[in-house]
C-alpha positions as CSV (number, residue, x, y, z in Angstrom):
1,M,0.0,0.0,0.0
2,N,1.6,3.4,0.7
3,R,4.7,5.0,1.9
4,S,6.2,8.3,1.4
5,C,5.3,11.6,2.5
6,W,6.9,15.0,2.3
7,L,5.1,18.2,1.7
8,G,5.4,18.5,-2.0
9,I,4.7,22.2,-2.4
10,G,6.4,24.6,-4.7
11,V,8.3,22.1,-6.8
12,I,7.3,23.4,-10.3
13,A,8.4,27.0,-10.5
14,L,10.5,26.3,-13.6
15,G,8.0,23.7,-15.0
16,L,7.2,25.5,-18.3
17,L,10.9,25.7,-19.3
18,A,11.8,22.0,-19.4
19,G,10.5,18.6,-18.5
20,P,12.5,15.8,-16.7
21,A,15.6,14.6,-18.4
22,G,15.1,11.8,-20.9
23,A,11.6,12.8,-22.0
24,A,10.4,15.4,-24.4
25,T,7.6,17.8,-23.2
26,Q,4.4,18.5,-25.0
27,Y,2.0,21.2,-24.0
28,W,-1.7,21.0,-24.4
29,D,-2.8,23.6,-26.9
30,T,-5.9,23.7,-29.2
31,A,-4.9,26.8,-31.3
32,S,-2.0,27.3,-33.6
33,T,-1.6,31.0,-32.7
34,A,1.4,32.1,-30.8
35,G,1.3,31.3,-27.1
36,L,-0.4,28.3,-25.3
37,Q,-4.1,28.8,-25.7
38,G,-5.4,25.8,-23.7
39,G,-9.0,25.0,-24.6
40,D,-11.4,22.0,-24.2
41,G,-10.8,18.8,-26.1
42,A,-10.2,15.0,-26.1
43,W,-6.8,13.6,-25.5
44,S,-6.3,11.3,-28.4
45,T,-3.4,9.2,-29.9
46,N,-4.8,9.7,-33.4
47,V,-2.1,11.3,-35.6
48,A,-4.8,13.5,-37.1
49,D,-5.5,15.1,-33.7
50,A,-3.0,18.0,-33.4
51,R,-3.7,19.4,-30.0
52,W,-0.2,19.6,-28.6
53,S,2.7,22.1,-28.9
54,D,6.3,21.1,-28.6
55,S,7.2,24.5,-27.2
56,A,6.0,26.6,-24.3
57,A,5.8,29.4,-26.8
58,G,2.9,27.6,-28.5
59,S,2.4,28.0,-32.3
60,A,3.0,24.8,-34.3
61,L,0.8,21.9,-33.2
62,S,1.3,18.2,-33.5
63,A,-0.3,14.9,-32.4
64,W,0.5,13.3,-29.0
65,T,3.7,11.2,-28.9
66,T,3.7,8.2,-26.5
67,G,6.1,8.5,-23.6
68,N,6.5,12.3,-23.6
69,D,5.7,14.5,-20.6
70,A,2.2,16.0,-20.7
71,W,2.1,19.6,-19.5
72,F,-1.2,21.4,-18.9
73,S,-0.4,25.1,-18.2
74,T,-1.4,28.3,-20.0
75,P,0.6,31.2,-18.5
76,G,-1.4,34.4,-18.0
77,D,-4.6,32.8,-19.3
78,L,-7.0,31.8,-16.5
79,V,-9.7,30.5,-18.8
80,A,-10.7,27.1,-17.6
81,S,-10.0,24.2,-19.9
82,T,-11.4,20.6,-19.7
83,V,-9.5,17.7,-21.3
84,S,-11.1,14.2,-21.5
85,L,-9.3,10.9,-21.9
86,S,-11.2,7.8,-22.9
87,N,-8.5,5.7,-24.6
88,T,-5.1,4.3,-23.5
89,V,-2.3,6.9,-23.1
90,S,1.3,6.4,-21.8
91,V,3.3,9.4,-20.6
92,G,6.5,10.2,-18.9
93,A,4.9,12.5,-16.4
94,V,1.7,14.6,-16.0
95,R,2.1,18.2,-14.9
96,M,-0.8,20.5,-14.2
97,T,0.2,24.1,-13.3
98,G,-0.8,27.6,-14.1
99,S,-4.3,27.9,-15.6
100,P,-7.4,26.1,-14.2
101,Y,-7.4,22.7,-16.0
102,T,-9.6,19.7,-15.4
103,L,-8.5,16.3,-16.7
104,I,-11.2,13.6,-16.8
105,V,-10.3,10.0,-17.3
106,T,-13.6,8.3,-18.2
107,N,-15.3,5.6,-20.2
108,G,-12.6,3.0,-19.5
109,G,-9.8,5.4,-20.3
110,Q,-6.3,4.4,-19.0
111,L,-3.5,6.8,-18.3
112,S,-0.1,5.5,-17.2
113,A,2.8,7.8,-16.0
114,A,6.3,6.5,-15.7
115,T,7.8,9.3,-13.6
116,A,6.8,11.7,-10.8
117,S,3.6,13.6,-11.6
118,T,2.1,16.8,-10.1
119,V,-1.4,18.2,-10.0
120,G,-1.5,21.7,-8.7
121,N,1.1,24.0,-7.1
122,S,-0.3,27.1,-8.9
123,P,-2.6,30.0,-8.2
124,A,-5.3,28.4,-10.3
125,T,-7.3,25.3,-9.3
126,N,-6.3,22.2,-11.2
127,Q,-8.4,19.0,-11.0
128,V,-8.2,15.4,-12.1
129,R,-11.2,13.1,-12.1
130,I,-11.1,9.3,-12.7
131,T,-14.6,8.1,-13.1
132,G,-16.4,4.9,-14.2
133,V,-15.6,1.2,-14.1
134,G,-12.4,0.5,-16.0
135,S,-11.1,4.1,-15.9
136,L,-7.6,4.1,-14.4
137,W,-4.6,6.3,-13.7
138,T,-1.4,4.4,-12.8
139,N,1.7,6.2,-11.5
140,A,4.9,4.2,-11.5
141,S,6.5,6.9,-9.4
142,S,5.2,9.6,-7.0
143,L,2.1,11.8,-7.2
144,T,1.9,15.1,-5.5
145,I,-1.5,16.8,-5.2
146,G,-0.3,20.3,-4.6
147,N,-1.6,23.7,-3.7
148,N,-5.1,24.5,-5.1
149,A,-5.5,21.0,-6.5
150,A,-8.0,18.2,-6.2
151,V,-8.1,14.6,-7.4
152,T,-11.5,12.8,-7.4
153,V,-11.8,9.0,-7.9
154,D,-15.4,7.9,-8.2
155,T,-18.0,5.4,-9.6
156,G,-15.6,2.5,-9.9
157,G,-12.6,4.5,-11.2
158,K,-9.2,3.6,-9.9
159,L,-6.0,5.4,-9.1
160,V,-2.7,3.5,-8.5
161,I,0.4,5.2,-7.0
162,V,3.5,3.1,-6.6
163,G,5.7,5.9,-5.2
164,L,5.4,8.6,-2.7
165,T,1.9,9.9,-2.3
166,T,1.4,13.5,-1.0
167,V,-1.8,15.5,-0.5
168,S,-0.8,19.1,0.2
169,S,-3.6,21.0,-1.4
170,G,-4.1,23.7,1.2
171,T,-7.2,25.7,2.1
172,S,-8.4,26.7,-1.4
173,V,-10.2,23.4,-2.1
174,P,-12.5,21.5,0.3
175,Y,-10.6,18.3,-0.2
176,G,-7.4,17.5,-2.1
177,L,-8.3,13.9,-2.5
178,I,-11.9,12.6,-2.8
179,I,-12.7,8.9,-3.0
180,T,-16.4,8.4,-3.4
181,N,-19.2,6.2,-4.8
182,G,-17.0,3.1,-5.1
183,G,-13.8,4.8,-6.1
184,Y,-10.6,2.9,-5.3
185,V,-7.1,4.3,-4.6
186,V,-4.1,2.1,-4.1
187,C,-0.9,3.5,-2.8
188,G,2.2,1.5,-2.0
189,V,5.4,-0.3,-2.1
190,N,8.4,1.3,-0.4
191,F,6.9,4.7,0.2
192,N,4.8,6.6,2.7
193,T,1.5,8.2,2.2
194,C,1.1,11.7,3.6
195,I,-1.6,14.3,4.1
196,G,0.8,17.1,4.7
197,G,1.4,20.8,4.4
198,N,-1.1,22.9,6.3
199,A,-4.9,22.6,6.2
200,S,-4.9,19.8,3.5
201,R,-7.8,17.4,3.6
202,A,-8.8,14.0,2.2
203,L,-12.3,12.4,2.0
204,V,-13.3,8.8,1.7
205,T,-17.0,8.4,1.5
206,G,-19.7,5.9,0.5
207,P,-19.9,2.1,0.4
208,G,-17.1,0.5,-1.7
209,S,-14.9,3.6,-1.6
210,V,-11.5,2.5,-0.5
211,W,-8.1,4.1,0.1
212,S,-5.7,1.1,0.4
213,N,-2.1,1.6,1.5
214,K,0.2,-1.4,1.5
215,L,3.7,-0.5,2.7
216,T,6.3,-3.2,2.2
217,D,9.6,-1.4,2.9
218,P,12.1,-3.9,4.5
219,G,13.2,-0.9,6.6
220,S,11.2,0.8,9.3
221,S,10.1,4.1,7.8
222,A,7.1,3.4,5.7
223,F,3.7,4.4,7.1
224,F,0.7,6.7,6.8
225,R,1.1,10.2,8.1
226,L,-1.8,12.6,8.7
227,G,0.2,15.7,9.5
228,D,3.9,15.1,8.7
229,S,5.3,18.5,9.9
230,G,2.3,20.7,9.2
231,S,-0.9,21.6,11.1
232,G,-4.6,21.6,10.5
233,N,-4.7,18.6,8.1
234,A,-7.8,16.3,8.1
235,L,-9.0,12.9,7.0
236,V,-12.7,12.2,6.9
237,I,-14.0,8.7,6.4
238,S,-17.8,8.6,6.2
239,N,-20.9,6.7,5.1
240,G,-19.2,3.4,4.7
241,G,-15.8,4.5,3.3
242,M,-12.7,2.6,4.2
243,V,-9.0,3.4,4.7
244,V,-6.6,0.4,5.0
245,V,-3.0,0.8,6.1
246,W,-1.0,-2.4,5.9
247,T,2.7,-2.3,6.7
248,E,5.1,-5.2,6.2
249,G,8.8,-5.7,6.5
250,G,10.7,-3.9,9.3
251,S,8.1,-1.3,10.2
252,A,6.3,-1.7,13.5
253,Y,4.0,1.2,12.6
254,S,0.9,1.8,10.5
255,S,-0.4,5.3,11.0
256,F,0.5,8.6,12.7
257,L,-1.4,11.8,13.4
258,G,1.1,14.6,14.1
259,Y,4.3,12.8,13.2
260,N,7.0,15.5,13.7
261,P,7.3,18.3,16.3
262,G,4.9,21.2,15.2
263,A,2.5,18.8,13.4
264,N,-0.4,20.0,15.6
265,S,-4.2,20.1,15.4
266,N,-4.5,17.4,12.7
267,T,-7.9,15.7,12.7
268,A,-9.4,12.3,11.7
269,I,-13.2,11.7,11.7
270,I,-14.6,8.2,11.1
271,T,-18.3,8.5,11.1
272,G,-21.2,6.4,10.0
273,S,-22.0,2.6,9.9
274,G,-19.4,0.7,7.9
275,S,-16.9,3.6,8.0
276,V,-13.5,2.0,8.9
277,W,-9.9,2.9,9.3
278,T,-8.0,-0.3,9.8
279,N,-4.3,-0.7,10.6
280,N,-2.4,-3.9,11.0
281,R,0.2,-2.4,13.2
282,R,0.6,0.6,15.5
283,F,-1.7,3.6,15.5
284,Y,-0.4,6.8,17.1
285,V,-2.5,9.9,17.8
286,G,0.1,12.6,18.6
287,N,3.5,11.1,17.9
288,M,5.5,14.4,18.5
289,G,2.8,16.8,17.6
290,S,0.1,18.1,20.0
291,Y,-3.6,18.8,19.9
292,N,-4.3,16.1,17.3
293,S,-7.6,14.3,17.5
294,V,-9.5,11.3,16.3
295,T,-13.3,11.1,16.5
296,I,-15.1,7.8,16.0
297,A,-18.9,8.3,15.9
298,N,-22.2,7.1,14.6
299,G,-21.0,3.5,14.1
300,G,-17.5,4.2,12.7
301,A,-14.6,2.0,13.6
302,V,-10.8,2.0,14.0
303,Y,-8.7,-1.1,14.3
304,C,-5.0,-1.5,15.1
305,S,-2.7,-3.8,16.9
306,F,-1.3,-1.2,19.3
307,G,-2.8,2.2,20.1
308,V,-1.0,5.3,21.6
309,I,-2.5,8.7,22.5
310,G,0.4,11.1,23.1
311,Y,3.8,9.4,22.5
312,T,6.0,12.4,23.3
313,A,3.3,15.0,22.9
314,N,0.6,16.8,24.8
315,S,-3.2,17.3,24.6
316,N,-4.1,14.7,22.0
317,T,-7.6,13.2,22.1
318,V,-9.5,10.2,20.9
319,T,-13.3,10.3,21.3
320,V,-15.4,7.2,20.7
321,A,-19.1,8.2,20.7
322,D,-22.4,6.5,20.0
323,T,-23.7,3.0,19.9
324,G,-21.8,0.9,17.3
325,S,-18.7,3.0,17.4
326,V,-15.6,1.1,18.3
327,W,-11.8,1.5,18.7
328,Q,-10.5,-2.1,18.8
329,I,-6.9,-2.9,19.6
330,V,-6.5,-6.4,18.3
331,G,-4.3,-9.0,20.0
332,L,-3.8,-10.2,23.6
333,S,-0.4,-8.7,23.9
334,S,-1.1,-5.3,22.4
335,P,-2.1,-2.5,24.7
336,L,-3.8,0.9,24.6
337,V,-1.4,3.5,26.0
338,L,-2.5,6.9,27.2
339,G,0.6,9.1,27.6
340,F,3.7,7.1,26.6
341,S,6.5,9.2,27.9
342,A,7.2,11.4,30.9
343,N,6.7,14.5,28.7
344,S,3.2,13.4,27.5
345,R,0.6,15.3,29.4
346,C,-3.1,16.1,29.2
347,N,-3.9,13.4,26.6
348,Q,-7.4,12.2,26.7
349,L,-9.6,9.2,25.8
350,I,-13.3,10.0,25.9
351,I,-15.9,7.2,25.6
352,T,-19.4,8.4,25.5
353,N,-23.0,7.6,24.5
354,G,-22.5,3.9,24.0
355,G,-19.1,4.0,22.3
356,V,-16.7,1.1,22.9
357,V,-12.9,0.9,23.3
358,A,-11.9,-2.7,23.2
359,A,-8.4,-3.7,24.3
360,S,-6.9,-6.6,26.3
361,W,-5.1,-4.2,28.6
362,A,-4.2,-0.5,28.9
363,L,-1.6,1.8,30.4
364,I,-2.0,5.3,31.7
365,G,1.3,7.0,32.0
366,C,3.4,4.3,30.5
367,N,6.9,5.7,31.4
368,S,6.0,8.2,34.1
369,G,7.9,6.5,36.9
370,A,6.1,5.7,40.1
371,N,2.9,7.2,38.7
372,S,2.5,4.6,36.0
373,K,-0.8,2.7,36.2
374,S,-2.2,-0.2,34.3
375,L,-5.8,-0.8,33.6
376,Y,-7.1,-4.3,32.6
377,G,-10.4,-5.3,31.1
378,L,-11.6,-2.1,29.4
379,E,-13.4,-4.6,27.3
380,H,-11.9,-7.5,25.4
381,V,-13.4,-8.3,22.0
382,P,-11.9,-11.5,20.5
383,A,-10.0,-10.8,17.2
């Protein structure tokens, strides 16, 4: 599933000047006049469809060439353009910067990118939508959903990211990543997944909507991070949506809220019957960041093998509310820890209105010297 996670903002300042080494760059253009004109149209591999310029200066147009980098950017022109893809296209990388572009992969269209791709990192809003059964975008390397950008996967569409996955969309869009109505996102192999930056958000909603992260790094640094070093990031899982974090190899961890110092006030909400965040290994709410929170409500559920609220951080909270809502720490030797280190203070676990926290045993103040206490039998639910 997933693994990599840095902030991924501001990487494309020179993007219009040159593409990555080893691949030519083509710029979406629908008019042969000087300058990139953008415009609506279908992305075709037909040699008769001349909708691309080989130069950021525009002018002469040509057909798409397989394996080139695809650039969607129209400097100084903020007229919105929509590009649809319903056939099979292979690219070096996808870059969406500058003008407001929307790329729609639909009707069984398949887009594959060989190197790192970026959606966003510009003043204008850039969007990608993958919609419909059989519609697919595969990234053999990383994908950054940057500033002012959104990627939506819905109605059976699928997004696959082999490398680093970063959502750092900021405040200008409601959610940087939206998985809805049976959309499916797979992130993975040797990289982290990160909702980072500041005030970036992801939404997984509706039955059959899944964000699957399988992290198989033989080392110990691959996991899911909600708030790497930034603050105010959020993950919402609702109405039967599911997030799966499965780590293998040397990593003992699955997910973190507030990973580094200063990664504060990050939020996860798991709400509605069938809404699940499942982790096969450790789940930390407040690793080194403070004021992070998880709310499990209205029948939502979180599963992990080891749960920590406040590792070396203060004022982190988990709330489990309402009948049918559960936080289950699976395994007879896996505890729930409230305040791991001597510096962890004012962390809270709130169970209310019929919510359930199920663990074989628990610790309050794990490493606080003589004041450490153990609680057994919160409630044990067999795995």
